[in-house]
mmCIF file of the C-alpha atoms, coordinates in Angstrom:
data_MODEL
# 
_entry.id   MODEL 
# 
loop_
_atom_site.group_PDB 
_atom_site.id 
_atom_site.type_symbol 
_atom_site.label_atom_id 
_atom_site.label_alt_id 
_atom_site.label_comp_id 
_atom_site.label_asym_id 
_atom_site.label_entity_id 
_atom_site.label_seq_id 
_atom_site.pdbx_PDB_ins_code 
_atom_site.Cartn_x 
_atom_site.Cartn_y 
_atom_site.Cartn_z 
_atom_site.occupancy 
_atom_site.B_iso_or_equiv 
_atom_site.pdbx_formal_charge 
_atom_site.auth_seq_id 
_atom_site.auth_comp_id 
_atom_site.auth_asym_id 
_atom_site.auth_atom_id 
_atom_site.pdbx_PDB_model_num 
ATOM 1   C CA . MET A 1 1   ? 18.111  19.281  -6.537  1.00 0.00 ? 1   MET A CA 1 
ATOM 2   C CA . SER A 1 2   ? 14.617  18.398  -5.306  1.00 0.00 ? 2   SER A CA 1 
ATOM 3   C CA . ARG A 1 3   ? 13.568  17.462  -1.798  1.00 0.00 ? 3   ARG A CA 1 
ATOM 4   C CA . VAL A 1 4   ? 11.482  14.285  -1.594  1.00 0.00 ? 4   VAL A CA 1 
ATOM 5   C CA . LEU A 1 5   ? 9.373   13.176  1.374   1.00 0.00 ? 5   LEU A CA 1 
ATOM 6   C CA . ILE A 1 6   ? 8.058   9.618   1.703   1.00 0.00 ? 6   ILE A CA 1 
ATOM 7   C CA . CYS A 1 7   ? 5.438   8.582   4.223   1.00 0.00 ? 7   CYS A CA 1 
ATOM 8   C CA . GLY A 1 8   ? 4.630   4.954   4.966   1.00 0.00 ? 8   GLY A CA 1 
ATOM 9   C CA . GLU A 1 9   ? 3.238   2.469   7.394   1.00 0.00 ? 9   GLU A CA 1 
ATOM 10  C CA . GLY A 1 10  ? 6.203   1.025   9.292   1.00 0.00 ? 10  GLY A CA 1 
ATOM 11  C CA . LYS A 1 11  ? 9.855   0.108   9.601   1.00 0.00 ? 11  LYS A CA 1 
ATOM 12  C CA . THR A 1 12  ? 9.552   -2.889  7.268   1.00 0.00 ? 12  THR A CA 1 
ATOM 13  C CA . ASP A 1 13  ? 8.421   -0.720  4.345   1.00 0.00 ? 13  ASP A CA 1 
ATOM 14  C CA . VAL A 1 14  ? 9.581   2.929   4.332   1.00 0.00 ? 14  VAL A CA 1 
ATOM 15  C CA . GLY A 1 15  ? 11.651  2.780   7.524   1.00 0.00 ? 15  GLY A CA 1 
ATOM 16  C CA . ILE A 1 16  ? 11.711  4.284   10.994  1.00 0.00 ? 16  ILE A CA 1 
ATOM 17  C CA . ARG A 1 17  ? 13.075  7.349   12.737  1.00 0.00 ? 17  ARG A CA 1 
ATOM 18  C CA . ASP A 1 18  ? 15.953  6.950   15.156  1.00 0.00 ? 18  ASP A CA 1 
ATOM 19  C CA . TYR A 1 19  ? 14.706  9.203   17.920  1.00 0.00 ? 19  TYR A CA 1 
ATOM 20  C CA . GLN A 1 20  ? 18.135  9.393   19.544  1.00 0.00 ? 20  GLN A CA 1 
ATOM 21  C CA . THR A 1 21  ? 19.653  11.034  16.457  1.00 0.00 ? 21  THR A CA 1 
ATOM 22  C CA . SER A 1 22  ? 16.460  12.185  14.623  1.00 0.00 ? 22  SER A CA 1 
ATOM 23  C CA . ASN A 1 23  ? 17.854  10.475  11.510  1.00 0.00 ? 23  ASN A CA 1 
ATOM 24  C CA . TRP A 1 24  ? 15.556  8.510   9.224   1.00 0.00 ? 24  TRP A CA 1 
ATOM 25  C CA . LEU A 1 25  ? 16.572  4.853   8.841   1.00 0.00 ? 25  LEU A CA 1 
ATOM 26  C CA . ASP A 1 26  ? 15.555  3.696   5.368   1.00 0.00 ? 26  ASP A CA 1 
ATOM 27  C CA . GLY A 1 27  ? 13.338  0.671   4.828   1.00 0.00 ? 27  GLY A CA 1 
ATOM 28  C CA . PRO A 1 28  ? 13.238  -1.307  1.554   1.00 0.00 ? 28  PRO A CA 1 
ATOM 29  C CA . ALA A 1 29  ? 10.557  0.892   -0.047  1.00 0.00 ? 29  ALA A CA 1 
ATOM 30  C CA . THR A 1 30  ? 12.680  4.006   0.512   1.00 0.00 ? 30  THR A CA 1 
ATOM 31  C CA . ILE A 1 31  ? 15.707  2.217   -0.957  1.00 0.00 ? 31  ILE A CA 1 
ATOM 32  C CA . ILE A 1 32  ? 13.688  1.392   -4.083  1.00 0.00 ? 32  ILE A CA 1 
ATOM 33  C CA . LEU A 1 33  ? 12.423  4.977   -4.279  1.00 0.00 ? 33  LEU A CA 1 
ATOM 34  C CA . LYS A 1 34  ? 15.986  6.305   -4.154  1.00 0.00 ? 34  LYS A CA 1 
ATOM 35  C CA . ARG A 1 35  ? 16.996  3.970   -6.970  1.00 0.00 ? 35  ARG A CA 1 
ATOM 36  C CA . ASN A 1 36  ? 14.214  5.410   -9.151  1.00 0.00 ? 36  ASN A CA 1 
ATOM 37  C CA . ILE A 1 37  ? 15.099  9.096   -8.846  1.00 0.00 ? 37  ILE A CA 1 
ATOM 38  C CA . ASN A 1 38  ? 17.991  11.388  -9.604  1.00 0.00 ? 38  ASN A CA 1 
ATOM 39  C CA . PRO A 1 39  ? 20.713  10.678  -7.019  1.00 0.00 ? 39  PRO A CA 1 
ATOM 40  C CA . THR A 1 40  ? 21.127  14.416  -6.450  1.00 0.00 ? 40  THR A CA 1 
ATOM 41  C CA . HIS A 1 41  ? 17.627  14.553  -4.913  1.00 0.00 ? 41  HIS A CA 1 
ATOM 42  C CA . SER A 1 42  ? 17.444  14.339  -1.126  1.00 0.00 ? 42  SER A CA 1 
ATOM 43  C CA . VAL A 1 43  ? 14.973  11.877  0.390   1.00 0.00 ? 43  VAL A CA 1 
ATOM 44  C CA . GLU A 1 44  ? 13.514  12.096  3.878   1.00 0.00 ? 44  GLU A CA 1 
ATOM 45  C CA . GLY A 1 45  ? 10.981  9.842   5.568   1.00 0.00 ? 45  GLY A CA 1 
ATOM 46  C CA . ILE A 1 46  ? 8.145   10.321  7.992   1.00 0.00 ? 46  ILE A CA 1 
ATOM 47  C CA . SER A 1 47  ? 5.824   7.769   9.585   1.00 0.00 ? 47  SER A CA 1 
ATOM 48  C CA . TYR A 1 48  ? 2.089   8.292   9.369   1.00 0.00 ? 48  TYR A CA 1 
ATOM 49  C CA . LYS A 1 49  ? 1.932   8.293   13.159  1.00 0.00 ? 49  LYS A CA 1 
ATOM 50  C CA . GLU A 1 50  ? 4.442   11.134  13.195  1.00 0.00 ? 50  GLU A CA 1 
ATOM 51  C CA . LEU A 1 51  ? 2.618   12.939  10.386  1.00 0.00 ? 51  LEU A CA 1 
ATOM 52  C CA . LYS A 1 52  ? -0.688  12.873  12.276  1.00 0.00 ? 52  LYS A CA 1 
ATOM 53  C CA . ARG A 1 53  ? 0.861   14.836  15.140  1.00 0.00 ? 53  ARG A CA 1 
ATOM 54  C CA . HIS A 1 54  ? 0.916   17.856  12.829  1.00 0.00 ? 54  HIS A CA 1 
ATOM 55  C CA . LYS A 1 55  ? -2.673  19.073  12.834  1.00 0.00 ? 55  LYS A CA 1 
ATOM 56  C CA . VAL A 1 56  ? -4.240  20.053  9.530   1.00 0.00 ? 56  VAL A CA 1 
ATOM 57  C CA . LEU A 1 57  ? -7.617  21.783  9.313   1.00 0.00 ? 57  LEU A CA 1 
ATOM 58  C CA . LYS A 1 58  ? -10.346 21.177  6.737   1.00 0.00 ? 58  LYS A CA 1 
ATOM 59  C CA . LEU A 1 59  ? -9.233  17.907  5.169   1.00 0.00 ? 59  LEU A CA 1 
ATOM 60  C CA . LYS A 1 60  ? -11.498 17.111  2.222   1.00 0.00 ? 60  LYS A CA 1 
ATOM 61  C CA . SER A 1 61  ? -10.564 13.473  1.674   1.00 0.00 ? 61  SER A CA 1 
ATOM 62  C CA . SER A 1 62  ? -11.328 10.182  3.399   1.00 0.00 ? 62  SER A CA 1 
ATOM 63  C CA . GLY A 1 63  ? -9.469  6.925   3.994   1.00 0.00 ? 63  GLY A CA 1 
ATOM 64  C CA . HIS A 1 64  ? -6.051  6.767   2.394   1.00 0.00 ? 64  HIS A CA 1 
ATOM 65  C CA . GLY A 1 65  ? -6.915  9.949   0.501   1.00 0.00 ? 65  GLY A CA 1 
ATOM 66  C CA . MET A 1 66  ? -6.849  11.752  3.841   1.00 0.00 ? 66  MET A CA 1 
ATOM 67  C CA . LYS A 1 67  ? -3.321  10.437  4.354   1.00 0.00 ? 67  LYS A CA 1 
ATOM 68  C CA . SER A 1 68  ? -2.037  11.761  1.022   1.00 0.00 ? 68  SER A CA 1 
ATOM 69  C CA . GLU A 1 69  ? -3.837  15.087  1.474   1.00 0.00 ? 69  GLU A CA 1 
ATOM 70  C CA . ARG A 1 70  ? -2.285  15.525  4.919   1.00 0.00 ? 70  ARG A CA 1 
ATOM 71  C CA . LEU A 1 71  ? 1.122   14.503  3.526   1.00 0.00 ? 71  LEU A CA 1 
ATOM 72  C CA . ALA A 1 72  ? 0.937   17.013  0.664   1.00 0.00 ? 72  ALA A CA 1 
ATOM 73  C CA . LYS A 1 73  ? 0.036   19.876  3.012   1.00 0.00 ? 73  LYS A CA 1 
ATOM 74  C CA . TYR A 1 74  ? 2.854   18.972  5.400   1.00 0.00 ? 74  TYR A CA 1 
ATOM 75  C CA . ALA A 1 75  ? 5.343   18.605  2.517   1.00 0.00 ? 75  ALA A CA 1 
ATOM 76  C CA . ALA A 1 76  ? 4.435   21.988  1.064   1.00 0.00 ? 76  ALA A CA 1 
ATOM 77  C CA . LYS A 1 77  ? 4.693   23.671  4.463   1.00 0.00 ? 77  LYS A CA 1 
ATOM 78  C CA . ASN A 1 78  ? 8.172   22.205  4.962   1.00 0.00 ? 78  ASN A CA 1 
ATOM 79  C CA . ALA A 1 79  ? 9.550   23.071  1.505   1.00 0.00 ? 79  ALA A CA 1 
ATOM 80  C CA . PHE A 1 80  ? 9.500   19.603  -0.081  1.00 0.00 ? 80  PHE A CA 1 
ATOM 81  C CA . ASP A 1 81  ? 9.074   19.370  -3.841  1.00 0.00 ? 81  ASP A CA 1 
ATOM 82  C CA . ILE A 1 82  ? 7.765   15.801  -4.114  1.00 0.00 ? 82  ILE A CA 1 
ATOM 83  C CA . ALA A 1 83  ? 5.614   13.765  -1.714  1.00 0.00 ? 83  ALA A CA 1 
ATOM 84  C CA . VAL A 1 84  ? 5.434   9.964   -1.989  1.00 0.00 ? 84  VAL A CA 1 
ATOM 85  C CA . CYS A 1 85  ? 2.560   8.234   -0.217  1.00 0.00 ? 85  CYS A CA 1 
ATOM 86  C CA . TYR A 1 86  ? 3.324   4.562   0.458   1.00 0.00 ? 86  TYR A CA 1 
ATOM 87  C CA . VAL A 1 87  ? 0.438   2.176   1.158   1.00 0.00 ? 87  VAL A CA 1 
ATOM 88  C CA . ASP A 1 88  ? 0.217   -1.629  0.986   1.00 0.00 ? 88  ASP A CA 1 
ATOM 89  C CA . CYS A 1 89  ? -2.526  -2.674  -1.402  1.00 0.00 ? 89  CYS A CA 1 
ATOM 90  C CA . ASP A 1 90  ? -3.183  -5.932  0.481   1.00 0.00 ? 90  ASP A CA 1 
ATOM 91  C CA . LYS A 1 91  ? -6.312  -7.413  -1.155  1.00 0.00 ? 91  LYS A CA 1 
ATOM 92  C CA . ASN A 1 92  ? -7.793  -4.041  -2.104  1.00 0.00 ? 92  ASN A CA 1 
ATOM 93  C CA . TYR A 1 93  ? -8.564  -2.947  -5.651  1.00 0.00 ? 93  TYR A CA 1 
ATOM 94  C CA . PHE A 1 94  ? -5.287  -1.421  -6.854  1.00 0.00 ? 94  PHE A CA 1 
ATOM 95  C CA . ALA A 1 95  ? -6.689  1.118   -9.311  1.00 0.00 ? 95  ALA A CA 1 
ATOM 96  C CA . GLY A 1 96  ? -9.276  2.339   -6.823  1.00 0.00 ? 96  GLY A CA 1 
ATOM 97  C CA . LEU A 1 97  ? -6.735  2.710   -4.029  1.00 0.00 ? 97  LEU A CA 1 
ATOM 98  C CA . ARG A 1 98  ? -4.350  4.597   -6.328  1.00 0.00 ? 98  ARG A CA 1 
ATOM 99  C CA . ALA A 1 99  ? -7.168  6.916   -7.431  1.00 0.00 ? 99  ALA A CA 1 
ATOM 100 C CA . LEU A 1 100 ? -8.044  7.613   -3.798  1.00 0.00 ? 100 LEU A CA 1 
ATOM 101 C CA . ILE A 1 101 ? -4.461  8.578   -2.948  1.00 0.00 ? 101 ILE A CA 1 
ATOM 102 C CA . LEU A 1 102 ? -4.108  10.769  -6.043  1.00 0.00 ? 102 LEU A CA 1 
ATOM 103 C CA . SER A 1 103 ? -7.402  12.506  -5.216  1.00 0.00 ? 103 SER A CA 1 
ATOM 104 C CA . GLY A 1 104 ? -6.005  13.306  -1.758  1.00 0.00 ? 104 GLY A CA 1 
ATOM 105 C CA . PHE A 1 105 ? -2.997  14.961  -3.336  1.00 0.00 ? 105 PHE A CA 1 
ATOM 106 C CA . SER A 1 106 ? -5.309  16.932  -5.624  1.00 0.00 ? 106 SER A CA 1 
ATOM 107 C CA . ASN A 1 107 ? -7.635  17.958  -2.783  1.00 0.00 ? 107 ASN A CA 1 
ATOM 108 C CA . SER A 1 108 ? -4.704  19.354  -0.813  1.00 0.00 ? 108 SER A CA 1 
ATOM 109 C CA . GLY A 1 109 ? -4.267  22.317  -3.146  1.00 0.00 ? 109 GLY A CA 1 
ATOM 110 C CA . ALA A 1 110 ? -0.539  22.077  -2.390  1.00 0.00 ? 110 ALA A CA 1 
ATOM 111 C CA . SER A 1 111 ? 2.090   22.834  -5.004  1.00 0.00 ? 111 SER A CA 1 
ATOM 112 C CA . VAL A 1 112 ? 4.084   19.645  -4.306  1.00 0.00 ? 112 VAL A CA 1 
ATOM 113 C CA . LYS A 1 113 ? 4.051   16.811  -6.813  1.00 0.00 ? 113 LYS A CA 1 
ATOM 114 C CA . GLY A 1 114 ? 2.370   13.715  -5.401  1.00 0.00 ? 114 GLY A CA 1 
ATOM 115 C CA . VAL A 1 115 ? 3.193   10.087  -6.191  1.00 0.00 ? 115 VAL A CA 1 
ATOM 116 C CA . ALA A 1 116 ? 1.424   6.939   -5.003  1.00 0.00 ? 116 ALA A CA 1 
ATOM 117 C CA . MET A 1 117 ? 3.676   3.984   -4.132  1.00 0.00 ? 117 MET A CA 1 
ATOM 118 C CA . ILE A 1 118 ? 1.440   0.935   -3.723  1.00 0.00 ? 118 ILE A CA 1 
ATOM 119 C CA . PRO A 1 119 ? 2.959   -2.558  -3.875  1.00 0.00 ? 119 PRO A CA 1 
ATOM 120 C CA . LYS A 1 120 ? 0.385   -5.183  -4.740  1.00 0.00 ? 120 LYS A CA 1 
ATOM 121 C CA . SER A 1 121 ? -0.008  -6.756  -2.303  1.00 0.00 ? 121 SER A CA 1 
ATOM 122 C CA . MET A 1 122 ? 2.801   -5.445  -0.040  1.00 0.00 ? 122 MET A CA 1 
ATOM 123 C CA . ILE A 1 123 ? 6.531   -4.645  -0.212  1.00 0.00 ? 123 ILE A CA 1 
ATOM 124 C CA . GLU A 1 124 ? 7.389   -8.342  0.139   1.00 0.00 ? 124 GLU A CA 1 
ATOM 125 C CA . CYS A 1 125 ? 5.967   -9.023  -3.327  1.00 0.00 ? 125 CYS A CA 1 
ATOM 126 C CA . TRP A 1 126 ? 8.522   -6.623  -4.841  1.00 0.00 ? 126 TRP A CA 1 
ATOM 127 C CA . LEU A 1 127 ? 11.294  -8.327  -2.873  1.00 0.00 ? 127 LEU A CA 1 
ATOM 128 C CA . MET A 1 128 ? 10.306  -11.722 -4.308  1.00 0.00 ? 128 MET A CA 1 
ATOM 129 C CA . ALA A 1 129 ? 10.490  -10.612 -7.942  1.00 0.00 ? 129 ALA A CA 1 
ATOM 130 C CA . ASP A 1 130 ? 14.164  -10.878 -8.911  1.00 0.00 ? 130 ASP A CA 1 
ATOM 131 C CA . PRO A 1 131 ? 16.323  -14.015 -8.550  1.00 0.00 ? 131 PRO A CA 1 
ATOM 132 C CA . HIS A 1 132 ? 19.473  -11.944 -9.185  1.00 0.00 ? 132 HIS A CA 1 
ATOM 133 C CA . SER A 1 133 ? 19.130  -10.217 -5.812  1.00 0.00 ? 133 SER A CA 1 
ATOM 134 C CA . TYR A 1 134 ? 19.101  -13.583 -3.994  1.00 0.00 ? 134 TYR A CA 1 
ATOM 135 C CA . GLN A 1 135 ? 22.139  -14.767 -5.920  1.00 0.00 ? 135 GLN A CA 1 
ATOM 136 C CA . THR A 1 136 ? 23.952  -11.585 -4.870  1.00 0.00 ? 136 THR A CA 1 
ATOM 137 C CA . VAL A 1 137 ? 22.801  -11.458 -1.237  1.00 0.00 ? 137 VAL A CA 1 
ATOM 138 C CA . PHE A 1 138 ? 22.675  -15.156 -0.314  1.00 0.00 ? 138 PHE A CA 1 
ATOM 139 C CA . GLY A 1 139 ? 24.922  -16.774 -2.917  1.00 0.00 ? 139 GLY A CA 1 
ATOM 140 C CA . ARG A 1 140 ? 22.246  -18.827 -4.645  1.00 0.00 ? 140 ARG A CA 1 
ATOM 141 C CA . ILE A 1 141 ? 18.716  -18.593 -6.017  1.00 0.00 ? 141 ILE A CA 1 
ATOM 142 C CA . PRO A 1 142 ? 16.056  -20.028 -3.654  1.00 0.00 ? 142 PRO A CA 1 
ATOM 143 C CA . ASP A 1 143 ? 14.482  -23.356 -4.584  1.00 0.00 ? 143 ASP A CA 1 
ATOM 144 C CA . ASN A 1 144 ? 12.561  -24.637 -1.542  1.00 0.00 ? 144 ASN A CA 1 
ATOM 145 C CA . PRO A 1 145 ? 10.383  -22.714 -1.911  1.00 0.00 ? 145 PRO A CA 1 
ATOM 146 C CA . GLY A 1 146 ? 11.353  -20.945 -5.106  1.00 0.00 ? 146 GLY A CA 1 
ATOM 147 C CA . LEU A 1 147 ? 10.350  -17.428 -6.015  1.00 0.00 ? 147 LEU A CA 1 
ATOM 148 C CA . PRO A 1 148 ? 6.722   -17.060 -7.158  1.00 0.00 ? 148 PRO A CA 1 
ATOM 149 C CA . SER A 1 149 ? 6.218   -16.608 -10.898 1.00 0.00 ? 149 SER A CA 1 
ATOM 150 C CA . ASN A 1 150 ? 3.615   -13.903 -10.234 1.00 0.00 ? 150 ASN A CA 1 
ATOM 151 C CA . PRO A 1 151 ? 4.593   -12.237 -6.939  1.00 0.00 ? 151 PRO A CA 1 
ATOM 152 C CA . GLU A 1 152 ? 1.784   -9.673  -7.089  1.00 0.00 ? 152 GLU A CA 1 
ATOM 153 C CA . SER A 1 153 ? -0.819  -12.454 -6.805  1.00 0.00 ? 153 SER A CA 1 
ATOM 154 C CA . VAL A 1 154 ? 0.677   -14.143 -3.714  1.00 0.00 ? 154 VAL A CA 1 
ATOM 155 C CA . TRP A 1 155 ? -1.739  -14.161 -0.774  1.00 0.00 ? 155 TRP A CA 1 
ATOM 156 C CA . GLY A 1 156 ? -2.838  -16.250 2.192   1.00 0.00 ? 156 GLY A CA 1 
ATOM 157 C CA . ARG A 1 157 ? -3.664  -16.205 5.906   1.00 0.00 ? 157 ARG A CA 1 
ATOM 158 C CA . LYS A 1 158 ? -1.490  -13.896 7.976   1.00 0.00 ? 158 LYS A CA 1 
ATOM 159 C CA . ASP A 1 159 ? -1.644  -16.116 11.061  1.00 0.00 ? 159 ASP A CA 1 
ATOM 160 C CA . ASP A 1 160 ? -0.560  -19.268 9.194   1.00 0.00 ? 160 ASP A CA 1 
ATOM 161 C CA . PRO A 1 161 ? 3.251   -19.620 8.810   1.00 0.00 ? 161 PRO A CA 1 
ATOM 162 C CA . THR A 1 162 ? 2.711   -22.167 6.008   1.00 0.00 ? 162 THR A CA 1 
ATOM 163 C CA . SER A 1 163 ? 0.418   -19.911 3.972   1.00 0.00 ? 163 SER A CA 1 
ATOM 164 C CA . ASN A 1 164 ? 1.257   -17.781 0.955   1.00 0.00 ? 164 ASN A CA 1 
ATOM 165 C CA . TYR A 1 165 ? 0.698   -14.543 2.865   1.00 0.00 ? 165 TYR A CA 1 
ATOM 166 C CA . PRO A 1 166 ? 3.583   -12.442 1.425   1.00 0.00 ? 166 PRO A CA 1 
ATOM 167 C CA . LYS A 1 167 ? 5.407   -11.970 4.721   1.00 0.00 ? 167 LYS A CA 1 
ATOM 168 C CA . ARG A 1 168 ? 5.121   -15.694 5.501   1.00 0.00 ? 168 ARG A CA 1 
ATOM 169 C CA . TYR A 1 169 ? 6.190   -16.686 1.991   1.00 0.00 ? 169 TYR A CA 1 
ATOM 170 C CA . LEU A 1 170 ? 9.258   -14.438 2.154   1.00 0.00 ? 170 LEU A CA 1 
ATOM 171 C CA . GLU A 1 171 ? 10.141  -15.759 5.620   1.00 0.00 ? 171 GLU A CA 1 
ATOM 172 C CA . ARG A 1 172 ? 10.194  -19.284 4.210   1.00 0.00 ? 172 ARG A CA 1 
ATOM 173 C CA . ILE A 1 173 ? 12.307  -18.212 1.240   1.00 0.00 ? 173 ILE A CA 1 
ATOM 174 C CA . VAL A 1 174 ? 14.894  -16.528 3.460   1.00 0.00 ? 174 VAL A CA 1 
ATOM 175 C CA . GLY A 1 175 ? 14.698  -19.336 6.021   1.00 0.00 ? 175 GLY A CA 1 
ATOM 176 C CA . GLN A 1 176 ? 16.289  -21.826 3.605   1.00 0.00 ? 176 GLN A CA 1 
ATOM 177 C CA . TYR A 1 177 ? 19.645  -20.029 3.841   1.00 0.00 ? 177 TYR A CA 1 
ATOM 178 C CA . SER A 1 178 ? 21.787  -21.102 6.774   1.00 0.00 ? 178 SER A CA 1 
ATOM 179 C CA . ARG A 1 179 ? 23.588  -17.757 6.982   1.00 0.00 ? 179 ARG A CA 1 
ATOM 180 C CA . ASN A 1 180 ? 21.070  -14.977 6.922   1.00 0.00 ? 180 ASN A CA 1 
ATOM 181 C CA . PRO A 1 181 ? 22.757  -11.587 6.529   1.00 0.00 ? 181 PRO A CA 1 
ATOM 182 C CA . SER A 1 182 ? 21.527  -8.826  8.779   1.00 0.00 ? 182 SER A CA 1 
ATOM 183 C CA . HIS A 1 183 ? 19.127  -6.320  7.222   1.00 0.00 ? 183 HIS A CA 1 
ATOM 184 C CA . TRP A 1 184 ? 18.349  -8.737  4.397   1.00 0.00 ? 184 TRP A CA 1 
ATOM 185 C CA . MET A 1 185 ? 15.230  -6.851  3.256   1.00 0.00 ? 185 MET A CA 1 
ATOM 186 C CA . ILE A 1 186 ? 17.381  -3.760  2.700   1.00 0.00 ? 186 ILE A CA 1 
ATOM 187 C CA . MET A 1 187 ? 19.999  -5.812  0.873   1.00 0.00 ? 187 MET A CA 1 
ATOM 188 C CA . LEU A 1 188 ? 17.402  -7.381  -1.425  1.00 0.00 ? 188 LEU A CA 1 
ATOM 189 C CA . ALA A 1 189 ? 16.012  -3.917  -2.227  1.00 0.00 ? 189 ALA A CA 1 
ATOM 190 C CA . GLU A 1 190 ? 19.509  -2.613  -2.952  1.00 0.00 ? 190 GLU A CA 1 
ATOM 191 C CA . ASN A 1 191 ? 20.408  -5.488  -5.275  1.00 0.00 ? 191 ASN A CA 1 
ATOM 192 C CA . CYS A 1 192 ? 17.231  -6.276  -7.219  1.00 0.00 ? 192 CYS A CA 1 
ATOM 193 C CA . LEU A 1 193 ? 17.250  -5.535  -10.941 1.00 0.00 ? 193 LEU A CA 1 
ATOM 194 C CA . LEU A 1 194 ? 14.674  -2.823  -11.586 1.00 0.00 ? 194 LEU A CA 1 
ATOM 195 C CA . ASP A 1 195 ? 13.980  -4.112  -15.101 1.00 0.00 ? 195 ASP A CA 1 
ATOM 196 C CA . GLU A 1 196 ? 13.096  -7.494  -13.598 1.00 0.00 ? 196 GLU A CA 1 
ATOM 197 C CA . LEU A 1 197 ? 10.888  -5.773  -11.047 1.00 0.00 ? 197 LEU A CA 1 
ATOM 198 C CA . ARG A 1 198 ? 9.052   -3.939  -13.832 1.00 0.00 ? 198 ARG A CA 1 
ATOM 199 C CA . GLU A 1 199 ? 8.524   -7.206  -15.692 1.00 0.00 ? 199 GLU A CA 1 
ATOM 200 C CA . LYS A 1 200 ? 7.321   -9.287  -12.721 1.00 0.00 ? 200 LYS A CA 1 
ATOM 201 C CA . CYS A 1 201 ? 5.237   -6.572  -10.983 1.00 0.00 ? 201 CYS A CA 1 
ATOM 202 C CA . LYS A 1 202 ? 3.510   -4.924  -13.925 1.00 0.00 ? 202 LYS A CA 1 
ATOM 203 C CA . ILE A 1 203 ? 0.473   -3.757  -11.989 1.00 0.00 ? 203 ILE A CA 1 
ATOM 204 C CA . SER A 1 204 ? 2.104   -1.962  -9.092  1.00 0.00 ? 204 SER A CA 1 
ATOM 205 C CA . TYR A 1 205 ? 5.856   -1.436  -9.503  1.00 0.00 ? 205 TYR A CA 1 
ATOM 206 C CA . LYS A 1 206 ? 5.685   -0.567  -13.190 1.00 0.00 ? 206 LYS A CA 1 
ATOM 207 C CA . THR A 1 207 ? 2.955   1.991   -12.423 1.00 0.00 ? 207 THR A CA 1 
ATOM 208 C CA . PHE A 1 208 ? 5.036   3.546   -9.640  1.00 0.00 ? 208 PHE A CA 1 
ATOM 209 C CA . HIS A 1 209 ? 8.153   3.599   -11.837 1.00 0.00 ? 209 HIS A CA 1 
ATOM 210 C CA . GLU A 1 210 ? 6.313   5.370   -14.661 1.00 0.00 ? 210 GLU A CA 1 
ATOM 211 C CA . ASP A 1 211 ? 4.699   7.865   -12.274 1.00 0.00 ? 211 ASP A CA 1 
ATOM 212 C CA . ILE A 1 212 ? 7.969   8.822   -10.571 1.00 0.00 ? 212 ILE A CA 1 
ATOM 213 C CA . GLN A 1 213 ? 9.788   9.119   -13.905 1.00 0.00 ? 213 GLN A CA 1 
ATOM 214 C CA . ARG A 1 214 ? 7.143   11.544  -15.218 1.00 0.00 ? 214 ARG A CA 1 
ATOM 215 C CA . ILE A 1 215 ? 7.899   14.038  -12.465 1.00 0.00 ? 215 ILE A CA 1 
# 
């Protein structure tokens, strides 16, 4: 059994720590990670804010590479075998961002295996990929609006509720159901078909899937 540590940006992607119990409460990205690895592996989460409290000297990387370097050093110190660095791609160049994160893992000199998890553009695009998950969670496939044919390309203004900004687009999709189940992002992540996700998100999810399977 391997120990896996995932670090992300917030409760709507990798999750959040319950500070009353110290338990990690999984977000949709962590659910998808767990579905891509051996179920005997243990998975724990840490926020980047929490990670930064643990001081690390002589970081060689910059930007998101600094995040993955810090994560790898922390993971190695705490006996994790695999470190997963989650970052939203937003409108950044996917290949360049992935290379930066992988260079941070390499610069760490740590023995842990590092994996970049980078939805393009953000976790919402992965949650808009598979109609099956909506049929299972809500009882029907959305039609007003429907799911985007190319979810990785969806983008728009964050401050405009009518735009195609992924969070806004997903809000409108979910808003058409009169009975919204609680924790619907988690439920969509639990019920999406991974083959469909690979087909619809060939740039980002397929890359992550292949990377995590290699290790």
